[in-house]
C-alpha positions as CSV (number, residue, x, y, z in Angstrom):
1,M,30.9,-26.1,14.6
2,N,29.2,-29.4,13.8
3,R,26.9,-29.1,16.8
4,T,26.0,-25.5,15.7
5,L,25.0,-26.8,12.2
6,L,23.0,-29.6,13.7
7,I,21.1,-27.2,15.9
8,A,20.5,-25.0,12.9
9,R,19.3,-27.9,10.8
10,R,17.0,-29.0,13.6
11,E,15.6,-25.4,14.0
12,Y,15.0,-25.1,10.3
13,M,13.3,-28.5,9.8
14,A,11.1,-28.0,12.9
15,Y,9.3,-25.3,10.9
16,A,9.9,-26.3,7.3
17,K,8.3,-29.7,7.8
18,T,5.1,-28.3,9.1
19,V,2.0,-27.7,6.9
20,G,1.3,-24.4,8.7
21,F,4.7,-23.0,7.6
22,W,3.9,-23.6,3.9
23,L,0.4,-22.3,4.2
24,S,1.6,-19.1,5.8
25,L,4.4,-18.9,3.2
26,L,1.8,-18.9,0.4
27,A,-0.7,-16.8,2.4
28,F,1.3,-13.5,2.0
29,P,1.4,-13.6,-1.8
30,L,-2.1,-14.8,-1.9
31,F,-3.4,-12.0,0.3
32,G,-1.2,-9.6,-1.6
33,A,-2.9,-10.6,-4.9
34,L,-6.3,-10.4,-3.2
35,G,-5.4,-7.0,-1.9
36,G,-4.8,-5.8,-5.5
37,A,-7.7,-7.7,-6.9
38,I,-10.4,-6.8,-4.3
39,P,-10.6,-3.1,-5.3
40,I,-11.0,-4.1,-8.9
41,L,-13.7,-6.7,-8.0
42,M,-15.4,-4.2,-5.8
43,S,-15.5,-1.6,-8.6
44,H,-17.1,-4.2,-10.9
45,A,-19.4,-5.5,-8.2
46,E,-20.5,-2.0,-7.2
47,P,-24.2,-1.5,-8.2
48,T,-25.1,1.1,-10.8
49,R,-27.5,3.5,-9.1
50,S,-30.6,4.5,-10.9
51,V,-31.2,8.2,-10.3
52,A,-34.1,10.4,-11.3
53,L,-33.7,14.2,-11.5
54,V,-36.9,16.3,-10.7
55,D,-36.6,20.0,-11.4
56,E,-38.2,22.2,-8.7
57,A,-36.3,25.3,-9.8
58,P,-38.1,28.2,-11.5
59,T,-39.3,27.6,-15.0
60,G,-36.7,28.3,-17.6
61,S,-33.7,28.0,-15.3
62,G,-32.6,24.8,-17.1
63,L,-31.1,23.5,-13.8
64,A,-32.0,19.8,-14.5
65,A,-30.4,19.9,-17.9
66,A,-27.3,21.5,-16.6
67,V,-26.9,19.0,-13.7
68,R,-27.5,16.1,-16.2
69,Q,-24.8,17.5,-18.5
70,S,-22.4,17.9,-15.6
71,L,-23.0,14.3,-14.4
72,E,-22.4,13.0,-17.9
73,N,-19.3,15.0,-18.3
74,E,-17.9,13.6,-15.0
75,Q,-18.6,10.1,-16.1
76,A,-16.8,10.8,-19.4
77,K,-13.8,12.0,-17.4
78,G,-13.8,8.8,-15.4
79,D,-13.8,6.7,-18.6
80,I,-10.9,8.7,-20.1
81,N,-8.9,8.4,-16.9
82,A,-9.4,4.7,-17.0
83,L,-7.9,4.6,-20.5
84,R,-4.9,6.5,-19.3
85,M,-4.3,4.3,-16.2
86,A,-4.7,1.1,-18.3
87,A,-1.9,2.4,-20.7
88,I,0.7,3.5,-18.0
89,P,2.0,0.0,-16.9
90,E,2.9,-0.9,-20.6
91,A,3.4,2.5,-22.3
92,G,4.6,4.6,-19.4
93,V,3.2,7.9,-18.1
94,A,3.9,9.6,-21.5
95,G,1.9,6.9,-23.4
96,G,-1.0,7.2,-20.9
97,D,-1.1,11.0,-21.4
98,R,-1.2,10.6,-25.2
99,V,-4.1,8.2,-24.9
100,R,-5.9,10.7,-22.7
101,Q,-5.3,13.6,-25.0
102,I,-6.7,11.8,-28.0
103,A,-9.8,10.6,-26.0
104,E,-10.4,14.2,-24.9
105,T,-10.1,15.8,-28.3
106,Q,-11.4,13.0,-30.6
107,G,-13.8,11.1,-28.4
108,Y,-13.8,8.0,-26.3
109,E,-13.7,5.4,-29.2
110,A,-10.6,7.2,-30.6
111,G,-9.1,6.9,-27.1
112,V,-9.7,3.1,-27.1
113,A,-8.1,2.8,-30.5
114,A,-5.1,4.9,-29.2
115,L,-4.8,2.5,-26.1
116,K,-4.6,-0.5,-28.4
117,R,-1.8,1.2,-30.4
118,E,0.1,2.4,-27.3
119,A,-0.4,-0.6,-25.1
120,P,-1.6,-3.6,-27.2
121,R,-1.8,-6.1,-24.2
122,A,-3.8,-3.6,-22.1
123,G,-6.0,-2.6,-25.0
124,A,-6.9,-6.2,-25.9
125,G,-8.3,-6.8,-22.4
126,F,-9.7,-3.3,-21.6
127,T,-13.4,-2.9,-20.7
128,A,-15.0,0.4,-19.9
129,P,-15.5,1.0,-16.2
130,K,-18.9,0.3,-14.8
131,P,-20.8,3.7,-14.2
132,S,-21.6,4.5,-10.6
133,L,-25.0,5.9,-11.6
134,T,-27.3,6.2,-14.5
135,L,-29.9,8.9,-15.0
136,A,-33.5,7.6,-15.4
137,A,-36.5,9.5,-16.6
138,P,-38.4,10.7,-13.5
139,P,-41.8,9.0,-13.0
140,A,-44.7,11.1,-14.4
141,E,-46.6,11.0,-11.2
142,I,-43.7,12.5,-9.2
143,V,-43.3,15.2,-11.8
144,A,-47.1,16.0,-11.6
145,A,-47.3,15.9,-7.8
146,V,-47.4,19.1,-5.8
147,P,-44.0,19.9,-4.2
148,G,-44.0,19.0,-0.5
149,E,-45.3,16.1,1.4
150,A,-47.2,14.6,-1.5
151,R,-44.2,14.5,-3.7
152,D,-41.9,13.2,-1.0
153,A,-44.4,10.4,-0.3
154,L,-44.2,9.3,-3.9
155,A,-40.4,9.5,-3.7
156,R,-40.4,7.1,-0.7
157,R,-42.6,4.8,-2.7
158,Y,-40.3,4.6,-5.7
159,L,-37.3,4.0,-3.4
160,S,-39.0,0.9,-1.8
161,D,-39.4,-2.6,-3.1
162,E,-43.1,-1.8,-3.8
163,A,-42.3,0.7,-6.5
164,P,-45.0,0.9,-9.2
165,D,-44.4,-1.2,-12.3
166,G,-41.1,-2.5,-10.7
167,R,-39.4,0.9,-11.4
168,K,-37.5,1.0,-8.2
169,L,-35.0,3.9,-8.1
170,S,-31.8,4.2,-6.1
171,A,-32.3,7.9,-5.5
172,V,-34.7,10.8,-6.4
173,V,-33.1,14.2,-6.6
174,F,-35.3,17.3,-6.3
175,L,-33.3,20.2,-7.8
176,T,-34.0,23.6,-6.2
177,E,-32.8,27.2,-6.5
178,T,-32.7,29.7,-3.7
179,E,-31.7,33.3,-4.4
180,G,-30.2,32.2,-7.7
181,Q,-28.0,29.5,-6.2
182,P,-28.7,25.9,-7.1
183,G,-29.4,23.3,-4.4
184,A,-31.0,19.9,-4.0
185,R,-32.9,17.5,-1.8
186,V,-31.7,14.0,-2.2
187,W,-34.0,11.0,-1.3
188,T,-31.8,7.8,-1.3
189,A,-32.8,4.2,-0.8
190,R,-29.8,3.6,1.4
191,A,-29.0,6.1,4.2
192,T,-25.4,4.9,4.2
193,D,-24.7,5.3,0.5
194,D,-23.4,8.8,-0.2
195,A,-22.3,8.2,-3.9
196,V,-25.4,10.0,-5.3
197,E,-25.0,12.8,-2.7
198,N,-21.4,13.4,-3.6
199,A,-22.0,13.3,-7.3
200,V,-24.9,15.7,-7.1
201,R,-22.9,18.1,-4.9
202,D,-20.0,18.2,-7.4
203,A,-22.5,18.7,-10.3
204,L,-24.2,21.6,-8.5
205,K,-20.7,23.2,-7.8
206,D,-20.0,22.9,-11.5
207,V,-23.3,24.4,-12.5
208,N,-23.0,27.3,-10.1
209,R,-19.5,28.1,-11.4
210,R,-20.7,28.2,-15.0
211,Q,-23.7,30.4,-14.0
212,V,-21.3,32.8,-12.2
213,F,-19.1,33.0,-15.3
214,A,-22.0,33.5,-17.6
215,A,-23.4,36.3,-15.4
216,S,-20.0,37.9,-15.7
217,G,-20.2,37.8,-19.5
218,I,-17.9,34.9,-20.0
219,D,-18.9,32.5,-22.8
220,P,-19.6,29.0,-21.5
221,A,-17.7,27.5,-24.4
222,V,-14.6,29.4,-23.2
223,V,-15.1,27.8,-19.7
224,A,-15.4,24.3,-21.2
225,Q,-12.3,24.9,-23.3
226,T,-10.4,26.0,-20.2
227,D,-11.4,22.9,-18.3
228,R,-10.1,20.7,-21.1
229,F,-6.7,22.4,-21.1
230,R,-3.8,20.1,-20.2
231,P,-0.4,21.9,-19.9
232,E,2.5,20.2,-21.4
233,L,4.9,19.8,-18.5
234,A,8.4,18.3,-18.7
235,V,10.6,17.7,-15.7
236,F,14.4,17.7,-15.9
237,S,17.1,16.8,-13.5
238,P,20.8,16.3,-13.7
239,K,20.4,13.0,-11.9
240,A,18.1,11.6,-14.6
241,A,19.3,8.6,-16.5
242,S,19.3,10.6,-19.7
243,G,21.0,13.6,-18.1
244,G,17.9,15.7,-18.8
245,E,14.2,14.8,-18.8
246,V,13.0,12.7,-15.9
247,S,11.1,9.5,-16.8
248,F,9.3,6.8,-14.9
249,R,12.5,4.8,-14.9
250,D,14.1,7.5,-12.9
251,K,11.5,7.4,-10.2
252,L,11.3,3.6,-10.0
253,P,14.4,3.2,-7.8
254,T,12.8,5.1,-4.8
255,V,9.7,2.9,-5.2
256,V,11.9,-0.2,-5.2
257,G,13.8,1.0,-2.2
258,L,10.6,1.6,-0.2
259,A,9.3,-1.9,-1.2
260,V,12.6,-3.5,-0.1
261,G,12.5,-1.6,3.2
262,F,9.0,-2.9,3.9
263,I,9.9,-6.5,2.9
264,L,13.1,-6.4,5.1
265,W,11.0,-5.1,8.0
266,S,8.4,-7.9,7.7
267,L,11.1,-10.6,7.2
268,I,13.2,-9.5,10.1
269,I,10.3,-9.2,12.4
270,T,8.9,-12.6,11.3
271,G,12.2,-14.3,11.8
272,A,12.9,-12.7,15.2
273,S,9.4,-13.6,16.4
274,I,9.8,-17.2,15.3
275,L,13.1,-17.3,17.3
276,L,11.5,-15.8,20.4
277,N,8.7,-18.3,20.4
278,S,11.1,-21.2,19.7
279,V,13.4,-20.4,22.6
280,M,10.5,-19.6,24.9
281,E,8.7,-22.9,24.1
282,E,11.9,-25.0,24.5
283,K,12.7,-23.5,27.9
284,S,9.2,-24.1,29.2
285,N,9.4,-27.7,28.0
286,K,12.9,-28.2,29.5
287,I,14.2,-29.0,26.0
288,L,16.8,-26.2,26.3
289,E,18.3,-27.8,29.4
290,V,18.7,-31.0,27.4
291,L,20.4,-29.2,24.6
292,L,22.8,-27.5,27.1
293,S,24.0,-30.9,28.3
294,S,25.4,-31.6,24.8
295,A,26.2,-28.1,23.4
296,S,27.3,-24.7,24.8
297,A,25.0,-21.8,25.1
298,T,26.9,-20.0,22.3
299,E,26.5,-23.0,19.9
300,I,22.8,-23.2,20.7
301,L,22.3,-19.5,20.2
302,T,24.3,-19.4,16.9
303,G,22.6,-22.5,15.6
304,K,19.1,-21.2,16.3
305,V,19.9,-17.8,14.7
306,L,21.3,-19.6,11.7
307,G,18.4,-22.0,11.4
308,V,15.8,-19.3,11.5
309,A,17.9,-17.2,9.1
310,L,17.7,-20.0,6.6
311,L,14.0,-20.2,7.2
312,T,13.6,-16.5,6.5
313,L,15.7,-16.9,3.4
314,T,13.3,-19.6,2.2
315,V,10.5,-17.2,2.7
316,L,12.3,-14.5,0.8
317,V,13.1,-16.7,-2.1
318,A,9.6,-18.0,-2.3
319,W,8.0,-14.5,-2.2
320,G,10.6,-13.1,-4.6
321,G,10.1,-16.0,-7.0
322,L,6.3,-15.8,-7.0
323,G,6.4,-12.0,-7.3
324,G,8.9,-12.1,-10.1
325,I,7.0,-14.6,-12.1
326,G,3.8,-12.6,-11.7
327,L,5.5,-9.4,-12.6
328,I,7.2,-10.8,-15.7
329,A,3.9,-12.3,-16.9
330,A,1.9,-9.1,-16.2
331,A,4.3,-6.3,-17.0
332,P,7.6,-7.6,-18.5
333,D,8.9,-4.1,-19.3
334,M,8.5,-3.0,-15.7
335,A,10.1,-6.3,-14.5
336,G,13.1,-5.5,-16.6
337,D,13.4,-2.0,-15.2
338,I,13.2,-3.3,-11.6
339,G,15.9,-5.9,-12.3
340,S,18.1,-3.2,-13.7
341,V,17.5,-1.0,-10.7
342,L,18.5,-3.8,-8.3
343,M,21.7,-4.6,-10.3
344,S,22.8,-0.9,-10.6
345,N,25.1,0.9,-8.2
346,G,25.4,-2.1,-5.9
347,L,21.9,-1.8,-4.6
348,L,21.3,-5.6,-4.4
349,I,24.5,-6.0,-2.2
350,Y,23.4,-3.1,0.0
351,F,20.0,-4.6,0.5
352,L,21.5,-8.0,1.4
353,L,23.9,-6.4,3.9
354,F,21.1,-4.4,5.5
355,M,19.0,-7.6,5.8
356,V,21.8,-9.6,7.4
357,G,22.7,-6.8,9.9
358,G,19.1,-6.1,10.8
359,Y,18.2,-9.7,11.3
360,L,21.3,-10.3,13.4
361,M,20.4,-7.3,15.7
362,Y,16.8,-8.3,16.3
363,A,17.2,-12.1,16.3
364,V,19.7,-12.3,19.1
365,L,17.7,-9.7,21.1
366,F,14.5,-11.7,20.8
367,A,16.4,-15.0,21.5
368,A,17.7,-13.5,24.8
369,I,14.2,-12.3,25.8
370,G,12.9,-15.8,25.1
371,A,15.5,-17.4,27.3
372,F,14.1,-15.5,30.3
373,C,10.4,-16.3,29.5
374,E,8.4,-19.4,29.8
375,T,4.9,-18.1,28.6
376,P,3.8,-15.5,26.1
377,R,2.6,-13.4,29.0
378,D,6.2,-13.1,30.2
379,A,7.3,-11.7,26.9
380,Q,4.4,-9.3,26.3
381,T,5.8,-6.7,28.7
382,L,8.8,-6.1,26.4
383,M,7.3,-7.0,23.0
384,G,5.0,-4.0,23.1
385,P,7.7,-1.3,23.5
386,I,9.9,-3.1,21.0
387,M,7.2,-3.2,18.4
388,M,6.4,0.5,19.0
389,V,10.1,1.3,18.3
390,L,10.0,-0.7,15.2
391,F,7.0,1.2,13.8
392,V,9.1,4.4,13.7
393,P,11.1,3.4,10.6
394,L,7.8,2.6,8.7
395,I,6.9,6.3,9.0
396,V,10.4,7.6,8.1
397,M,10.7,5.2,5.1
398,Q,7.7,7.0,3.5
399,M,9.4,10.3,3.9
400,A,12.5,8.9,2.2
401,I,10.7,8.7,-1.2
402,R,10.3,12.5,-1.7
403,T,12.9,13.9,0.7
404,P,15.7,11.3,1.1
405,D,18.1,14.1,2.1
406,A,15.9,15.5,4.8
407,T,17.7,15.9,8.1
408,V,15.3,13.5,10.0
409,V,15.7,10.8,7.3
410,K,19.5,11.1,7.3
411,V,19.7,11.0,11.1
412,M,17.3,8.0,11.4
413,S,19.2,6.1,8.7
414,L,22.4,6.3,10.8
415,I,20.8,5.1,14.0
416,P,21.6,1.4,14.0
417,P,18.2,0.0,15.1
418,F,16.6,1.9,12.2
419,T,19.4,1.6,9.7
420,P,18.3,-1.6,7.9
421,F,14.9,-0.2,7.0
422,V,15.5,3.5,6.5
423,M,18.8,3.2,4.6
424,A,17.2,0.5,2.4
425,A,14.6,3.0,1.4
426,R,17.1,5.8,1.0
427,A,19.9,4.0,-0.8
428,P,18.4,4.1,-4.3
429,S,18.3,7.9,-4.2
430,G,22.1,7.9,-4.3
431,P,23.2,9.2,-0.9
432,P,26.9,9.9,-0.4
433,L,29.0,6.7,-0.3
434,I,30.5,7.8,3.1
435,E,27.0,7.8,4.6
436,I,26.2,4.3,3.3
437,I,29.5,2.9,4.5
438,G,29.1,4.7,7.8
439,A,25.6,3.3,8.3
440,L,26.9,-0.2,7.5
441,I,29.8,0.0,9.9
442,G,27.5,1.4,12.7
443,M,24.9,-1.2,12.1
444,F,27.4,-4.1,12.2
445,L,29.2,-2.7,15.3
446,F,25.9,-2.4,17.0
447,A,25.0,-5.9,15.9
448,A,28.2,-7.2,17.4
449,L,27.4,-5.4,20.6
450,M,23.9,-7.0,20.6
451,V,25.4,-10.4,19.9
452,W,27.7,-10.0,23.0
453,V,25.0,-8.7,25.2
454,A,22.3,-11.2,24.1
455,G,24.8,-14.1,24.3
456,R,25.5,-13.4,28.0
457,A,21.8,-12.9,28.7
458,F,20.8,-16.0,26.7
459,R,23.4,-18.1,28.7
460,A,22.1,-16.8,32.0
461,G,18.4,-17.0,31.1
462,A,18.7,-20.6,29.8
463,L,20.3,-21.8,33.0
464,S,18.0,-20.1,35.5
465,D,14.3,-19.8,36.3
466,V,14.5,-16.1,37.0
467,K,11.8,-14.0,35.4
468,L,12.8,-11.3,33.0
469,N,13.3,-7.9,34.6
470,W,15.9,-5.1,34.4
471,K,17.8,-6.4,37.4
472,S,18.1,-10.0,36.1
473,F,18.9,-8.9,32.6
474,L,21.6,-6.4,33.5
475,G,23.0,-8.9,36.0
476,A,23.3,-11.5,33.2
477,V,25.0,-9.0,30.9
478,R,27.6,-8.2,33.7
479,G,28.2,-11.9,34.0
480,G,26.3,-12.5,37.2
481,S,23.9,-15.4,37.8
């Protein structure tokens, strides 16, 4: 036992003392934060496009005014939706809906005031989203030009850096009408930028819809009032915490389960890969032979698995600590809800058991593979198929959010190689206790089988120079040389 602990300590310190380990440890939260911040930074950094609308439709059609109104309405909808989304983390979905309703009926400024009442922290730091485009007055010479080549030439000029009076435009939109249906020709400064194209297309669809309704004798005010209608919808479930109406708190456990499943997957794969590389490196450098002169193969395998497990636990504690501190600082109410989810119905215990069983299964397998390999090329032939198998639960875990009782999800959660991940995502939905216990028993029995198989293979691989193939691996499992 003492030799096993010494090997575990050596394995742990070999990585924990390196600068690269701590850099990689901090890299995940850093990139996670950047992943959330980059879309926000991109939305603020995205340029506001200056667009000029030129009406080439028949006189009196009012197409330009209608398109302008539609674009402004769409921008207002985006602003109101930003108010709602800002309120949800602090005030919940119901609070966000109240803010949106006030903004739609009383105006944007009233919506900002409602946000400050419903979610004071979010309201204090809220800024209106940057508009994707602004409507500029069309240059007089473009309006006066004859439609055709002359007008297009002027459009090209105003889209270039040599625009007259420095009035460079991002796009010039020529609005047309063919057989009563609105259309447009869009000249844009960047061929790859389709923001103006998409906005104008949506605006023309809206204008056409209103024209069709008006031609049918429907008052445009009725159409606008219909568009603003937001049905009051309440969802009830006997499994809700209140026994009736479903709240965000009732949906949170499935989100937590999915997140835990992904975290377990990344931790298990990271730890198993570290173990594979460690064993493979020590065999190629003949260090494994030195260790075998003072400890048994079982002690070496156990010590290595334990050492890397402690290393993985260090990563988990660091990630969990940083994530918890950030969540408590940004959204304390949500942090409290997540904590209560983990502490309810034994979920935290289940998650820990799934991590232990999953790590044990894959760690000993990768250690056995490493004992037969001396170079990364030797291990690549098996790493590819194993990683393909491990991507299967990533797909099934996403299904477990909406349909945790679907047959494919239930079956996959009971197959031991997939159990740690799929059952972690499924457990918060409250599956029958017999299924959870059965999955745990099956997982640990399979893990015991993997320990026995991998132990024999590790012993044979560590003591031989035979390359990994099915014949050598099966011979090692049977106890041959």
